[in-house]
N, C-alpha and C positions, 0 to 999 in steps of 0.2 A: 877494793882498795885503790888508793890514789897511785898514780904513776910513780911518784917519788918513793912511796912505801914499797912498791913492787921492786923498784930498782935497788933499794936498800937491802931487801931480803936476798935478791939475786947476788949482790956483791958479797954478802956473808957466805952464801952457798959456794960461790966461786972461790973465795979466799980459803975456805975449809977443804976445798977439793972434793966436794960432795957430789958434783954433777959434771957431766961431760958436754951437755947441751941443754938448752931451754926450749920447751914447747910452748910457744906464746899464744894464749887465747885472750881475747878481749871481751869485756862485758860481763854482766851478771847472768845467772840462770836460775835464780830463786823464784821467779814468777814466770808464767807462760808468756807474757808480753816481752820480758827482757830476754827470755830464751830465744824467741823467734826474731826479735829485732836486733839483738846484740850478739849473743853467744853463737847462734847458728842462723845468721841472716839469710833470708830468702829473696825472692824477686822484688819485694817491696823496698829493698836496700840496694845501693850501688854495688857493682862488682868490686871485689877485693877492697872493702872499705877500710881496712886497718893496716895496709902495707906501710903507710907513712909512720904510724905509731910504732909498729914493730921494727921498722928500720932504725928509728931513733934509739930504741932499746938495744938493738944489736951493736950500734956504734958506741954506745956508752958502756956497755957491759963487755964487749969484745970476746964473746963466745959464740959457738955455732948456734943457730936459731932454726927451729922448725915452726911452721905456722899453717893454720887452716882456718879459713873463713871466707867462703864464697869466691875462692880463686878457682873458677870453674873452667877456664879455657887455657890452652897451651900457651897462647901469646902472653897473657898476664903472668903465668908461671915462669915462662922463659925470661921475661923482663925482670921479675923479682930476683931470680937467681943470678942472672948475668950482671945486673947492676949492684949486686952485693947487698940487697935489702934483706935477703934470706939466704940460708944455706940449703934448705930443703922445703919444698912446698908439699903439704899433705892435701892432695886433691881427692878427698874421701867421696863426696857426693858425685863428683865428676866420674869417678870409677864405678860407682853404682849405675850411673847412666850408661857408661860404656867401659866395661872392663878391658877392652882391647886398645885403650889409648896408646900405650907404649908400642904395641905391635903395629898400630896404624902409622905412628910417627916413623918407625923404622922402615916401613914399607913405602914411605912417601905419600901416605894417604891421610894427612892431617885434616883435609877438607871433608873427609868421610866420618870423622869422629862424631858420634851422637852427642849433642850438647846437653850438659846439665843446665836446665832453665831456671833452677831455683824455686820450683813449685812446692818444695818441702813435703811432697807426698811420702818420701822415704823416711821422714821423721814421724809422720802420722801412721803410716802403714809400713813399719819396718820390715824388711829392708827393700821394699819394692819402689822402683822408679816409676813416675807417672807415665813415661813413654818408652820404657824398656820393660816389657812384660815378663822377661825371663829372669831379671835380677831377683834373687831370693827364691827362685824356683829352678835352680840349676840341676837339681836331681830329677826334675820332672820334664823339663824342656831343654832342648839344645841351645846354648848361647850363640853358637855359630850355625847358620843355616847351611846344611850340606846339600849337594846336588842330588836330585831325585834319581832313583833307579830307572825311572821311565820318563826322562825329560822330553820336552817338546810338546807337551799337551797344550791345547788352546784353553786359556783361562779368561773368562769375562768377569770383570768386576763392575757393578753398577753402583755408582755413588763414590764421590771423592772426599768424604770426610775422613776422620782418623781411622775408622775401621776399614773402609775401602782402600785407603792408601796403604795401610799395613798389609792387608791381604794381597794387594798387587805387588808390593815390595817383596814379601816372603815368597810368593809364587814365582816371581822372576828370579830370585836367588836360587830357587830349586831348579831353574833351568827351563821353565815353561814360557810359552809365548803368551803375553798378557796384554789385554786391552782393557783400559779403564775409561768408562763413560761417566761424565759429570755434567749435570744439567746447568750448573752455574758457570760464570766466566772463569772462576778461580777454584782451585782445590782448597780443602780445609774444612768445609761444612761449618758447624757452629763455632769452631775455634776462631773463624774469621770475625765473628761477633764478640766472642769473649775477649779477644785481643784488643778490642776497641776501648775497653774500660781503663780505669786510671793506672793501676800499678801492676796489671797482669799482662802487659803487652808482650812480654817474652814468651807467652804461650805460642806465639806464631812460629817460634823455632821448631815446634813439633811438626808443623806443616812444612816449613822451609827445608828441614833435614830430609824428610821423606820425599819431597819434590826433587831434591838433588839426587837422591838414591834412585828414584824412578827413572830419571833421565840417564844416569850412568848405566842402569841395568837394561835400558832399551825398551821400557814399557811404553806402549802406544797409548798416550793420554789424549782423550778426545773431550774437551770442554764444550760448553754451550750445546750439548746434545742431551735431550730428554729421551733416554733410551726406552723404547717399548719392547714388548716381547718379540715382535717381528725383527727388530734391529738385532737383538741378541741371538735369536735362532739363525739369522742369516750368516752369522760368524761360525756356525757349526761348532759350538763349544764342547769341550770335555767336562769342564767344571764352571759353575756360575756362582758367584757370590753377590747377593743383593744387600748393599749397604747404603740404602737410600735415605737413611735417617728418619727424622720425625718432624712434625710441625706442632706448634703450640696447641695444647690439648683443648678440645672443644668444651665450651662452658654451657651449662644448662640452667644457670641461676637467672632470675628475673633481671633484665637490663644488661645481660652479658655483652650484648652488642655495643654497649657504651664504653666498655673497657678496652685497653690496649695491652700488648705483651712487651716484654723486654726486647724481643726481636724487632718490633715495630720501631722502637726508639733507637736501639743500637745500630740498626741498619740505616737509619735516616729516612725510612719510609714515612714516619710520622714525626711531627715536631713536638718536643716536650713543652708542656705548659708551665706556668710559673709555680703553681702550687700543686703538688703531686702526692697522691696516696699510693704507696706500694704495698700490695697484699701478698705476703709470702705464705704459700700453701705447701711448700716443698722443703724448706730448710736448706736449700742448695745455693749455688753461687749466683744464679741469675738475678733473684730479687735484690740481694744485698749489693751486688755489683752495679745494678741499675741505680739503686738509691745512692750509692757512693758517687757514681759518675755525675748524677744530676745535682746532688748537693754540692759537689766540688765546683760545679759550674754556676752556683748561686741560686739554684731552685730551692724552694721551701718544701722539704720532703718529710712526710710522716710514713713510718713503716709499721704495718700491722702484721703480726705473725701468729700462726695457729699454735706455736710452741711457747715454752717459757721464755725463750729468747731467740733471736734470729740466728740463722746459719747452723742449726742444730745437726744437720746431716753432714757438715763439713768437718775436716780435721782441725785441730786446735790452732795450727800455724796460720791458716787462712782466716779462721774465725776471729782470732784475736786481732789481726790486722784490720779486718773489716769493722769490728766493734770499736776499735780505737778511732778509726777514721770517721765513722758515722757519729761518734760522740763529739769529736773535734769540730765536725761540720754542722752540728746542731740538729741532727736527725732525731726526731722523737719516735721511739720504738714502743709499741703497745703490744703486750703479750696476750696470748690465748684468744685472739680475735680472728674470726673467719668471715670473709666477705659473703654475705647472703643475698644481697640485692643492690641494684644501682638504679636511680632514676634522675631525670633532669629537673633542675629548678632554675628556670631562666637560662642564663649562659653558663651555669655551673652544674656540677654533679653532686648528688647526695648518695653516699655509700652507707648501707646498713650492714653493721658488723655484729655477729653473734658470738658471745663469750663461750668458748669451748667447754668450760667447767660448769658455769651457772646457767647457761642458756639465755641470759639477759642480752638485750640488744641495745646498741647505741648507734647514732648517726654522725657522720663526718662529712662536712661540705668542703668540696675541693674543686680544682679545675680539671683534674685528670686522674683516672684510676688505672694503675698497672696491676694486672692479675697474673700471678705465676703459679701454674699447677702442673708443670712438667710438659712432656710431649706425648703425642699419639703417633704410632708408627705410620710411616708413609711407604707402604709396601705393596701397592696394587700389582706391580710387575711380578713380584714374587708369586702371588696367587695365580696370575695368568700362566706362569711357567711351571707351577707345581705339578700338575697332573702329568705333564710330559717328561718329568725328570725321573731318573732311575731310582732315586730314594724318596720320591714324592715330597721333597722339600723337608724331610724329617732329619734333624740333627740328633744322633743317638746320644742320649744323656749319659748312659752308662760308660760309653767310650770317652766322653768328655770328662767324667768324674775320675776315670782311670788314666787320664792324660795320654790316651792312645789314639791311633788313627780310627777314622770312621769305618764301619763295616763295609766291605766291598759287595757290590751287587753284580749279577751276571746279565743285567738288562743293558742292552746297547743304547745308552742315552747319556745325557749329561747329569752330573750330580748338582744339587741345588741347596744352598744354605743361606740363611739370613744372618746378618751381623749388626751389632751396635743398636742404635735407636730404632732401626727398622724392626727390631724384635720388641724392645720396650725401652723406656727412658733410662739411661745409665751414664756412668762417668766416662771420661776419656780413657782412663786406665782399663776399665772393664771392657770397653769396646776394643782396645788394642789387644788385650789378652785373648779375647774371643777370636779375633781375626788370626792372631799368630798361631794359636793352638790348633786351628783347623787347617790353615794354609801350609804349615810346616810339615804336614803328613801327606800332602798330595804329590 
């Protein structure tokens, strides 16, 4: 409805004494795109996008107003109430990210509030937050990490991506002495790449918040160190978590060496050519995010996906935003096509694509081919440490399924577990959940 019509209805309800307050929502929700862009906006939209509209409604109607729509931080909420824009802010998703918001404000720990980044994971996988693995699992895992009965253990975490950072954070909350080794100059792993794309820059807050927590908890973070087995054993650890991530999966198709990955382009290690073919063999964020970024910069992009449409493995909030952006930017998406070979033709590349349903092939000539097939684990150090560990590097699946601690051994040695992409390619949320449920019991 138009604003004038909404105002007219509100005036009737007010006159009849039928309401005590109005809960103002803006936008439609009858289609997936209007739901994720208007009614429940995520990180593709600005923070608190409707405060001005709702403020006008409040002034003209003169009744108490509640409002919820991407008011994710205390500063914006405080401003809205203090300036009389609203009478109450409903920070729903913010409380899914951190149910302790009010307690932290009262304790003077506003800077420790886990931020809602607008990833909309909680809309797709209700009611789980992308970087709070406990939300929606409160009967299975503790929301607040308690001190260990045996604090002071030496915990070594190898790898500073999301899984490694979470394992280090939780272990430190338990009262253990934690050292985190990271080979790169900065923490964050693949999130550092993901945050370079167009509308998903707020993903970096997953890293920033944990980095702040690690500092406050006194974790010994050692970047620019490619930790080997000898480095880890020299610390005489009680527990070791290997969260060394993965690398772009090895390709065995003819001409694979002529392709590049999203990592090559997002990291800046390779320059994007003018005409680019992006081959999506995963249905995940990497290929569509790369196509989005390149087309937004003016490159001519064709997307070939093995599925009926791109981004099939993603939740509808992200998928719809990507589909809209790719359509607006002129990306041509081809369905059911898998890259089967690449060869050079002068200064250009010829990609052979095979139709997944019919087996027919076609060729596309382009300047550059981006191939995304996920990651392979980078876990050599895990295998070097496995034989000397008390549990032989085995994570007990039954204990994980029962949400309980790993079985204790009577062998005098360190326990060893792999996390995140060092096991297999997975999502941010899955990596964080795995790290939390293991570390919270040590």
